[in-house]
N, CA and C atoms as a LAMMPS dump frame, in Angstrom:
ITEM: TIMESTEP
0
ITEM: NUMBER OF ATOMS
504
ITEM: BOX BOUNDS ff ff ff
-5.0000000000000000e+02 5.0000000000000000e+02
-5.0000000000000000e+02 5.0000000000000000e+02
-5.0000000000000000e+02 5.0000000000000000e+02
ITEM: ATOMS id mol type element x y z
1 1 1 N 176.518 -269.324 490.441
2 1 2 C 176.543 -270.819 490.699
3 1 3 C 175.34 -271.314 489.628
4 2 1 N 174.559 -270.972 489.06
5 2 2 C 173.65 -271.946 488.196
6 2 3 C 174.413 -272.44 487.329
7 3 1 N 175.668 -270.983 486.571
8 3 2 C 176.262 -271.535 485.496
9 3 3 C 177.427 -273.004 486.222
10 4 1 N 177.651 -273.221 487.39
11 4 2 C 178.513 -274.205 487.689
12 4 3 C 177.429 -274.808 488.141
13 5 1 N 176.489 -275.241 488.22
14 5 2 C 175.37 -276.54 487.898
15 5 3 C 174.921 -276.984 486.436
16 6 1 N 175.086 -275.841 485.661
17 6 2 C 174.905 -276.172 484.67
18 6 3 C 176.117 -276.798 484.023
19 7 1 N 177.047 -276.436 484.418
20 7 2 C 178.521 -277.135 484.254
21 7 3 C 178.462 -278.587 485.031
22 8 1 N 178.09 -278.521 485.898
23 8 2 C 178.172 -279.776 486.663
24 8 3 C 178.004 -280.989 485.801
25 9 1 N 176.731 -280.949 485.397
26 9 2 C 175.668 -281.562 484.402
27 9 3 C 176.694 -282.801 483.447
28 10 1 N 176.131 -284.016 483.867
29 10 2 C 177.516 -284.648 483.016
30 10 3 C 176.831 -284.882 481.71
31 11 1 N 178.204 -284.795 480.598
32 11 2 C 177.585 -284.902 478.883
33 11 3 C 177.163 -283.842 478.822
34 12 1 N 177.241 -282.499 479.637
35 12 2 C 176.606 -281.569 478.838
36 12 3 C 177.237 -281.221 476.936
37 13 1 N 178.635 -280.908 477.017
38 13 2 C 179.077 -280.816 475.937
39 13 3 C 179.287 -282.15 474.742
40 14 1 N 179.273 -283 475.268
41 14 2 C 179.059 -284.086 474.447
42 14 3 C 177.494 -283.889 473.868
43 15 1 N 176.527 -283.294 474.151
44 15 2 C 174.8 -282.882 473.931
45 15 3 C 175.546 -282.215 473.086
46 16 1 N 175.903 -281.454 473.088
47 16 2 C 176.278 -279.992 472.291
48 16 3 C 176.635 -280.162 471
49 17 1 N 177.706 -281.258 470.7
50 17 2 C 177.611 -282.034 469.363
51 17 3 C 176.403 -282.613 469.341
52 18 1 N 175.689 -282.717 469.306
53 18 2 C 174.563 -283.658 468.377
54 18 3 C 173.347 -282.558 468.391
55 19 1 N 173.9 -280.842 468.371
56 19 2 C 173.49 -279.957 468.101
57 19 3 C 173.33 -280.077 466.307
58 20 1 N 174.165 -279.985 465.936
59 20 2 C 174.837 -279.815 464.766
60 20 3 C 174.994 -278.222 464.484
61 21 1 N 173.919 -278.036 463.235
62 21 2 C 174.345 -276.755 462.702
63 21 3 C 173.299 -275.163 463.714
64 22 1 N 172.576 -276.306 464.368
65 22 2 C 171.985 -275.1 465.924
66 22 3 C 173.106 -274.911 466.858
67 23 1 N 174.102 -275.461 466.677
68 23 2 C 175.244 -274.73 467.895
69 23 3 C 175.749 -273.985 467.469
70 24 1 N 175.657 -273.341 466.568
71 24 2 C 175.859 -271.645 466.402
72 24 3 C 174.991 -270.726 466.9
73 25 1 N 173.607 -270.587 467.378
74 25 2 C 172.643 -270.202 467.765
75 25 3 C 172.662 -270.37 469.3
76 26 1 N 173.427 -271.495 469.988
77 26 2 C 173.721 -271.932 471.438
78 26 3 C 174.872 -271.433 471.751
79 27 1 N 175.81 -271.468 471.198
80 27 2 C 177.083 -270.902 471.664
81 27 3 C 177.335 -269.582 472.307
82 28 1 N 176.885 -268.691 471.311
83 28 2 C 176.575 -266.954 472.245
84 28 3 C 175.949 -267.078 473.542
85 29 1 N 175.225 -267.913 473.849
86 29 2 C 174.612 -267.939 475.271
87 29 3 C 175.805 -267.58 476.349
88 30 1 N 175.106 -267.107 477.326
89 30 2 C 176.513 -266.814 478.88
90 30 3 C 176.65 -268.115 479.417
91 31 1 N 175.593 -268.632 479.535
92 31 2 C 175.596 -270.031 480.538
93 31 3 C 176.615 -271.335 479.449
94 32 1 N 176.419 -271.168 477.986
95 32 2 C 177.33 -271.949 477.351
96 32 3 C 178.794 -271.156 476.95
97 33 1 N 178.874 -270.385 476.69
98 33 2 C 180.092 -269.635 477.027
99 33 3 C 181.097 -270.26 478.219
100 34 1 N 179.917 -269.512 479.311
101 34 2 C 180.88 -269.743 480.944
102 34 3 C 181.162 -271.56 480.781
103 35 1 N 180.53 -272.064 480.579
104 35 2 C 180.772 -274.144 480.467
105 35 3 C 182.077 -274.433 479.83
106 36 1 N 182.022 -273.923 478.925
107 36 2 C 183.279 -274.058 477.713
108 36 3 C 183.976 -273.041 477.991
109 37 1 N 184.395 -271.788 478.264
110 37 2 C 185.605 -271.822 478.473
111 37 3 C 186.303 -272.026 480.17
112 38 1 N 185.19 -272.525 480.973
113 38 2 C 185.684 -272.88 482.2
114 38 3 C 186.765 -274.587 481.997
115 39 1 N 185.745 -275.317 481.121
116 39 2 C 186.452 -276.422 480.961
117 39 3 C 187.897 -276.363 479.769
118 40 1 N 187.589 -275.472 478.837
119 40 2 C 188.798 -275.043 477.661
120 40 3 C 189.792 -274.661 478.558
121 41 1 N 189.904 -273.911 479.669
122 41 2 C 190.809 -273.08 480.496
123 41 3 C 191.752 -274.041 481.646
124 42 1 N 191.001 -274.995 481.741
125 42 2 C 191.441 -275.713 482.536
126 42 3 C 193.002 -276.556 482.65
127 43 1 N 193.584 -276.946 483.383
128 43 2 C 195.376 -276.707 483.293
129 43 3 C 195.333 -278.189 482.063
130 44 1 N 194.31 -279.156 482.392
131 44 2 C 194.451 -280.582 481.536
132 44 3 C 194.492 -280.537 480.146
133 45 1 N 193.14 -279.902 479.456
134 45 2 C 193.046 -279.753 478.073
135 45 3 C 194.244 -278.672 477.379
136 46 1 N 194.522 -277.734 478.488
137 46 2 C 195.806 -276.78 477.782
138 46 3 C 196.941 -277.809 477.464
139 47 1 N 197.344 -278.375 479.279
140 47 2 C 198.777 -279.263 479.008
141 47 3 C 199.016 -280.469 478.3
142 48 1 N 197.78 -281.058 477.374
143 48 2 C 197.601 -282.155 476.515
144 48 3 C 197.889 -281.318 475.119
145 49 1 N 197.325 -279.975 474.893
146 49 2 C 197.542 -278.938 474.133
147 49 3 C 198.792 -279.064 473.557
148 50 1 N 199.798 -278.29 474.725
149 50 2 C 200.846 -278.538 474.749
150 50 3 C 201.905 -279.786 474.251
151 51 1 N 201.644 -280.56 474.714
152 51 2 C 202.454 -281.184 474.881
153 51 3 C 202.418 -282.647 473.716
154 52 1 N 200.978 -282.205 472.852
155 52 2 C 200.897 -282.771 471.625
156 52 3 C 201.201 -281.717 470.391
157 53 1 N 201.384 -280.682 471.028
158 53 2 C 202.064 -279.817 469.884
159 53 3 C 203.591 -280.322 470.223
160 54 1 N 204.61 -280.102 471.089
161 54 2 C 205.91 -280.211 471.319
162 54 3 C 206.129 -281.898 470.992
163 55 1 N 205.435 -283.27 470.605
164 55 2 C 205.895 -284.226 470.252
165 55 3 C 205.392 -284.187 468.753
166 56 1 N 204.878 -283.183 468.073
167 56 2 C 204.709 -283.751 467.021
168 56 3 C 205.783 -282.286 466.01
169 57 1 N 206.639 -281.317 466.635
170 57 2 C 208.018 -280.326 466.888
171 57 3 C 208.748 -281.473 466.763
172 58 1 N 209.331 -282.411 467.84
173 58 2 C 210.073 -283.787 467.637
174 58 3 C 209.887 -284.717 466.628
175 59 1 N 208.656 -284.94 466.295
176 59 2 C 208.151 -285.814 465.008
177 59 3 C 208.842 -285.13 463.531
178 60 1 N 208.577 -283.581 463.415
179 60 2 C 208.978 -283.272 462.385
180 60 3 C 210.686 -282.699 462.641
181 61 1 N 211.431 -282.182 463.505
182 61 2 C 212.282 -282.641 463.723
183 61 3 C 213.729 -283.903 463.337
184 62 1 N 212.804 -285.156 464.312
185 62 2 C 213.464 -286.637 464.116
186 62 3 C 213.329 -286.944 462.093
187 63 1 N 212.497 -286.844 462.158
188 63 2 C 211.919 -287.255 460.761
189 63 3 C 212.983 -286.448 459.64
190 64 1 N 213.313 -285.218 459.402
191 64 2 C 214.28 -284.238 459.244
192 64 3 C 215.594 -284.735 459.157
193 65 1 N 215.638 -285.143 460.303
194 65 2 C 217.637 -285.482 460.793
195 65 3 C 217.46 -287.421 460.007
196 66 1 N 216.641 -287.807 460.169
197 66 2 C 216.574 -289.11 459.563
198 66 3 C 216.433 -288.691 457.699
199 67 1 N 215.749 -287.846 457.19
200 67 2 C 215.798 -287.596 456.031
201 67 3 C 217.856 -287.716 455.491
202 68 1 N 217.938 -286.358 456.077
203 68 2 C 219.054 -286.284 456.122
204 68 3 C 220.34 -286.719 456.062
205 69 1 N 220.496 -288.104 457.409
206 69 2 C 221.368 -288.699 457.518
207 69 3 C 221.643 -289.998 456.514
208 70 1 N 219.92 -290.269 456.071
209 70 2 C 220.233 -291.173 454.875
210 70 3 C 220.426 -290.498 453.586
211 71 1 N 220.401 -289.608 453.017
212 71 2 C 220.449 -289.382 451.465
213 71 3 C 221.361 -287.974 451.354
214 72 1 N 221.594 -287.65 452.501
215 72 2 C 222.76 -286.139 452.403
216 72 3 C 223.879 -286.948 452.812
217 73 1 N 224.247 -288.378 453.777
218 73 2 C 225.701 -288.64 453.854
219 73 3 C 225.301 -289.875 454.047
220 74 1 N 224.685 -290.715 453.414
221 74 2 C 224.974 -292.165 452.725
222 74 3 C 225.935 -292.738 452.971
223 75 1 N 226.247 -292.504 454.449
224 75 2 C 227.78 -293.68 454.975
225 75 3 C 227.311 -294.933 456.101
226 76 1 N 227.521 -296.181 455.882
227 76 2 C 227.314 -296.845 456.856
228 76 3 C 227.438 -296.573 458.349
229 77 1 N 228.838 -296.333 458.061
230 77 2 C 228.722 -295.13 459.652
231 77 3 C 227.647 -294.463 460.29
232 78 1 N 227.074 -293.393 459.091
233 78 2 C 226.493 -292.383 459.544
234 78 3 C 224.82 -293.217 459.581
235 79 1 N 224.855 -294.415 459.196
236 79 2 C 223.265 -294.648 458.861
237 79 3 C 222.85 -295.666 460.172
238 80 1 N 223.896 -295.949 460.781
239 80 2 C 223.431 -296.848 462.295
240 80 3 C 222.559 -295.662 463.197
241 81 1 N 223.544 -294.346 463.293
242 81 2 C 222.853 -293.806 463.961
243 81 3 C 221.344 -293.227 464.083
244 82 1 N 220.649 -293.448 462.95
245 82 2 C 219.816 -293.114 462.275
246 82 3 C 218.65 -293.491 462.722
247 83 1 N 218.692 -295.483 463.73
248 83 2 C 218.265 -296.289 464.084
249 83 3 C 217.588 -295.617 465.489
250 84 1 N 218.262 -294.59 466.413
251 84 2 C 217.41 -293.732 467.764
252 84 3 C 216.183 -292.976 467.05
253 85 1 N 216.45 -292.101 466.15
254 85 2 C 215.847 -291.245 465.351
255 85 3 C 213.878 -291.727 464.679
256 86 1 N 214.748 -293.225 464.231
257 86 2 C 213.601 -293.668 463.475
258 86 3 C 213.119 -294.382 464.567
259 87 1 N 213.38 -294.854 465.854
260 87 2 C 212.076 -295.683 466.712
261 87 3 C 211.467 -293.914 467.366
262 88 1 N 212.207 -292.612 467.792
263 88 2 C 211.344 -291.936 468.416
264 88 3 C 210.306 -291.36 467.25
265 89 1 N 210.825 -291.589 466.036
266 89 2 C 209.753 -290.943 465.33
267 89 3 C 208.358 -291.963 464.622
268 90 1 N 209.005 -293.126 465.128
269 90 2 C 207.765 -294.518 464.759
270 90 3 C 207.023 -294.313 466.042
271 91 1 N 207.119 -294.322 467.041
272 91 2 C 206.845 -294.309 468.258
273 91 3 C 205.459 -292.683 468.212
274 92 1 N 205.87 -291.854 468.036
275 92 2 C 205.073 -290.445 467.472
276 92 3 C 204.498 -290.571 466.662
277 93 1 N 204.675 -291.107 465.257
278 93 2 C 203.746 -291.075 464.799
279 93 3 C 202.607 -292.251 465.124
280 94 1 N 202.6 -293.19 465.816
281 94 2 C 201.88 -294.305 466.032
282 94 3 C 201.186 -293.575 466.911
283 95 1 N 201.484 -292.822 468.138
284 95 2 C 201.157 -292.232 468.803
285 95 3 C 199.77 -291.457 468.41
286 96 1 N 200.222 -290.618 467.371
287 96 2 C 199.384 -289.65 466.892
288 96 3 C 197.859 -290.635 466.115
289 97 1 N 198.721 -291.911 465.352
290 97 2 C 196.968 -292.899 464.622
291 97 3 C 196.685 -293.148 465.37
292 98 1 N 197.028 -293.705 466.719
293 98 2 C 195.963 -294.101 467.807
294 98 3 C 195.172 -293.199 468.151
295 99 1 N 195.369 -292.098 468.788
296 99 2 C 194.719 -291.188 469.327
297 99 3 C 193.885 -290.885 468.367
298 100 1 N 193.96 -290.606 466.869
299 100 2 C 192.616 -290.03 466.112
300 100 3 C 191.483 -291.433 466.284
301 101 1 N 192.551 -292.712 466.148
302 101 2 C 191.321 -293.569 466.109
303 101 3 C 190.258 -293.928 467.02
304 102 1 N 191.534 -293.596 468.771
305 102 2 C 190.728 -293.855 469.822
306 102 3 C 189.674 -292.739 470.282
307 103 1 N 189.588 -291.078 469.192
308 103 2 C 188.753 -289.573 469.235
309 103 3 C 187.764 -290.472 468.311
310 104 1 N 187.842 -291.684 467.225
311 104 2 C 186.748 -291.887 466.301
312 104 3 C 186.382 -292.929 466.672
313 105 1 N 187.052 -293.505 467.784
314 105 2 C 186.154 -294.788 468.357
315 105 3 C 185.204 -294.414 469.246
316 106 1 N 185.604 -293.026 469.694
317 106 2 C 184.399 -292.763 471.091
318 106 3 C 183.463 -291.856 470.794
319 107 1 N 183.848 -290.947 469.766
320 107 2 C 182.721 -290.478 468.986
321 107 3 C 181.69 -291.556 468.235
322 108 1 N 181.851 -292.46 467.737
323 108 2 C 181.091 -293.828 467.133
324 108 3 C 180.463 -293.86 468.219
325 109 1 N 180.971 -293.996 469.514
326 109 2 C 179.75 -294.334 470.33
327 109 3 C 178.858 -293.409 470.993
328 110 1 N 179.001 -292.107 470.648
329 110 2 C 177.939 -291.043 471.076
330 110 3 C 177.475 -290.912 470.187
331 111 1 N 177.411 -291.102 468.422
332 111 2 C 176.891 -291.197 467.6
333 111 3 C 177.564 -291.101 466.591
334 112 1 N 177.257 -292.255 465.273
335 112 2 C 178.273 -292.673 464.608
336 112 3 C 178.081 -291.848 463.43
337 113 1 N 177.295 -291.088 463.047
338 113 2 C 177.27 -289.747 462.059
339 113 3 C 178.063 -288.641 463.181
340 114 1 N 178.317 -288.369 464.092
341 114 2 C 178.93 -287.506 464.527
342 114 3 C 180.985 -288.312 464.656
343 115 1 N 180.976 -289.544 464.362
344 115 2 C 182.331 -289.704 463.942
345 115 3 C 182.351 -289.634 462.454
346 116 1 N 181.581 -289.947 461.493
347 116 2 C 181.858 -289.679 460.008
348 116 3 C 182.512 -287.948 459.828
349 117 1 N 181.279 -286.931 460.39
350 117 2 C 181.778 -285.42 460.065
351 117 3 C 182.812 -285.306 461.012
352 118 1 N 183.269 -285.757 461.908
353 118 2 C 184.65 -285.587 462.084
354 118 3 C 185.867 -286.272 461.73
355 119 1 N 186.086 -287.025 461.006
356 119 2 C 187.191 -287.776 460.582
357 119 3 C 186.707 -287.119 458.809
358 120 1 N 185.614 -286.562 458.423
359 120 2 C 185.987 -285.974 457.261
360 120 3 C 186.246 -284.476 457.38
361 121 1 N 186.578 -284.472 458.402
362 121 2 C 187.211 -282.445 458.948
363 121 3 C 188.708 -282.309 457.603
364 122 1 N 188.009 -281.243 457.114
365 122 2 C 189.788 -281.198 456.167
366 122 3 C 191.056 -281.076 456.818
367 123 1 N 191.16 -280.437 458.356
368 123 2 C 192.431 -280.715 458.995
369 123 3 C 192.385 -282.211 459.52
370 124 1 N 191.374 -283.07 460.215
371 124 2 C 191.841 -284.301 460.807
372 124 3 C 191.757 -285.072 459.516
373 125 1 N 191.697 -285.014 458.365
374 125 2 C 191.919 -285.594 457.406
375 125 3 C 193.335 -285.487 456.911
376 126 1 N 193.991 -284.218 456.752
377 126 2 C 195.409 -284.011 456.607
378 126 3 C 196.171 -284.847 457.736
379 127 1 N 195.474 -284.758 458.675
380 127 2 C 196.384 -285.317 459.688
381 127 3 C 196.317 -286.793 459.753
382 128 1 N 195.502 -287.758 459.105
383 128 2 C 195.547 -289.06 458.72
384 128 3 C 196.578 -289.297 457.651
385 129 1 N 196.041 -288.579 456.91
386 129 2 C 197.148 -288.732 455.643
387 129 3 C 198.658 -288.428 456.122
388 130 1 N 198.962 -288.049 457.142
389 130 2 C 200.591 -287.538 457.22
390 130 3 C 200.48 -288.277 458.043
391 131 1 N 199.958 -288.715 459.421
392 131 2 C 200.235 -289.982 459.999
393 131 3 C 200.801 -291.173 458.854
394 132 1 N 199.918 -291.459 458.392
395 132 2 C 199.972 -292.777 457.524
396 132 3 C 201.237 -292.909 456.624
397 133 1 N 201.523 -291.318 456.139
398 133 2 C 202.748 -291.086 455.09
399 133 3 C 204.273 -291.309 456.055
400 134 1 N 204.029 -290.663 456.889
401 134 2 C 204.895 -290.708 458.061
402 134 3 C 205.133 -292.45 458.495
403 135 1 N 204.604 -292.719 458.857
404 135 2 C 204.714 -294.458 459.312
405 135 3 C 205.175 -295.131 457.768
406 136 1 N 204.443 -295.233 456.963
407 136 2 C 204.907 -295.531 455.652
408 136 3 C 206.528 -294.989 454.972
409 137 1 N 207.015 -293.703 455.3
410 137 2 C 208.288 -293.34 454.826
411 137 3 C 209.167 -294.248 455.777
412 138 1 N 209.164 -294.492 457.353
413 138 2 C 209.667 -294.596 458.253
414 138 3 C 209.701 -296.256 457.895
415 139 1 N 208.686 -297.044 457.924
416 139 2 C 208.998 -298.531 457.447
417 139 3 C 209.759 -298.604 456.129
418 140 1 N 209.742 -298.012 455.192
419 140 2 C 210.308 -298.144 454.18
420 140 3 C 212.014 -297.793 454.274
421 141 1 N 212.063 -296.985 455.131
422 141 2 C 213.814 -296.477 455.614
423 141 3 C 214.272 -297.774 455.994
424 142 1 N 213.497 -298.308 457.081
425 142 2 C 213.876 -299.41 457.902
426 142 3 C 214.017 -300.525 456.738
427 143 1 N 213.148 -301.508 456.513
428 143 2 C 213.315 -302.173 455.64
429 143 3 C 214.494 -302.393 454.418
430 144 1 N 214.152 -301.036 453.672
431 144 2 C 215.188 -300.804 452.466
432 144 3 C 216.235 -299.712 453.002
433 145 1 N 216.377 -299.251 453.721
434 145 2 C 217.702 -297.958 454.328
435 145 3 C 217.229 -297.332 452.937
436 146 1 N 216.105 -296.865 452.422
437 146 2 C 216.194 -295.932 451.544
438 146 3 C 214.5 -296.084 450.837
439 147 1 N 214.334 -294.97 449.801
440 147 2 C 212.914 -294.469 449.783
441 147 3 C 213.109 -294.521 448.041
442 148 1 N 212.004 -294.55 446.771
443 148 2 C 212.76 -294.776 446.047
444 148 3 C 211.981 -293.702 445.197
445 149 1 N 210.739 -292.873 445.757
446 149 2 C 210.815 -291.842 444.921
447 149 3 C 211.189 -290.758 446.282
448 150 1 N 212.193 -290.04 445.924
449 150 2 C 212.848 -288.804 447.039
450 150 3 C 211.487 -287.67 446.893
451 151 1 N 210.72 -287.683 446.072
452 151 2 C 209.653 -286.305 445.896
453 151 3 C 208.541 -286.82 447.202
454 152 1 N 208.346 -288.204 446.962
455 152 2 C 206.921 -288.932 448.493
456 152 3 C 207.823 -288.065 449.628
457 153 1 N 209.291 -287.963 449.757
458 153 2 C 209.588 -287.735 450.891
459 153 3 C 209.512 -285.962 451.275
460 154 1 N 209.9 -285.449 450.32
461 154 2 C 209.356 -284.315 450.239
462 154 3 C 208.11 -283.948 450.429
463 155 1 N 206.884 -284.185 449.803
464 155 2 C 205.487 -284.354 450.223
465 155 3 C 205.537 -284.718 451.787
466 156 1 N 206.117 -285.965 452.481
467 156 2 C 205.762 -286.179 453.899
468 156 3 C 206.389 -285.064 454.719
469 157 1 N 207.352 -284.469 454.73
470 157 2 C 207.763 -283.289 455.089
471 157 3 C 206.872 -281.924 455.137
472 158 1 N 206.201 -281.675 454.053
473 158 2 C 205.695 -280.159 453.858
474 158 3 C 204.049 -280.626 454.888
475 159 1 N 203.614 -281.992 454.018
476 159 2 C 202.403 -282.716 455.655
477 159 3 C 202.356 -282.564 456.627
478 160 1 N 203.623 -282.35 457.108
479 160 2 C 203.848 -282.847 458.743
480 160 3 C 204.107 -281.274 459.197
481 161 1 N 204.701 -280.193 457.933
482 161 2 C 204.762 -278.634 458.545
483 161 3 C 202.932 -278.211 458.464
484 162 1 N 202.208 -278.932 457.463
485 162 2 C 200.897 -278.517 457.308
486 162 3 C 200.032 -279.009 458.302
487 163 1 N 200.28 -280.223 459.407
488 163 2 C 199.508 -280.838 460.193
489 163 3 C 200.233 -280.06 461.358
490 164 1 N 201.138 -279.076 461.694
491 164 2 C 201.463 -278.439 462.589
492 164 3 C 201.043 -277.017 462.73
493 165 1 N 200.892 -276.506 461.368
494 165 2 C 200.088 -275.303 461.257
495 165 3 C 198.509 -275.656 461.375
496 166 1 N 198.025 -276.542 460.523
497 166 2 C 196.757 -276.466 461.684
498 166 3 C 196.608 -277.385 462.877
499 167 1 N 197.488 -277.811 463.534
500 167 2 C 197.48 -278.471 465.183
501 167 3 C 197.383 -276.802 465.907
502 168 1 N 198.278 -275.671 465.231
503 168 2 C 198.812 -274.286 466.284
504 168 3 C 197.598 -273.651 466.057
């Protein structure tokens, strides 16, 4: 019952982020473990993580299909078919970009240093670079119908896989 009361305190988990390196000393405490596990075990965070992973898989698949249609079979009839995949991939990439931006803004309202620490994390930086790269390639394909450097297209595909592995 005491743990439930502690968990019902508003701002308990965001306040823990202010502890910095002291968080490792507080995390093993039974009350903290109970609150964190009860929050993570709720259906909404699990559902959101699953949906984001599923959307990332759709982004990877549609990006690969677009690249295959543009470079492997460059005919006008087939190029008209990639527009649907292009819209899907672009909307998912924009979602990930807006999500990352919203997380940084909400963390900056809590503490400016916290937003900077979040943004400078290795996995988060890979995510930003991947999102910007995917939007860049998709925009270039939409405008020109081609990307001059095919190596860049392959690097972006590798970045998508890296983002997926870091997400899982």
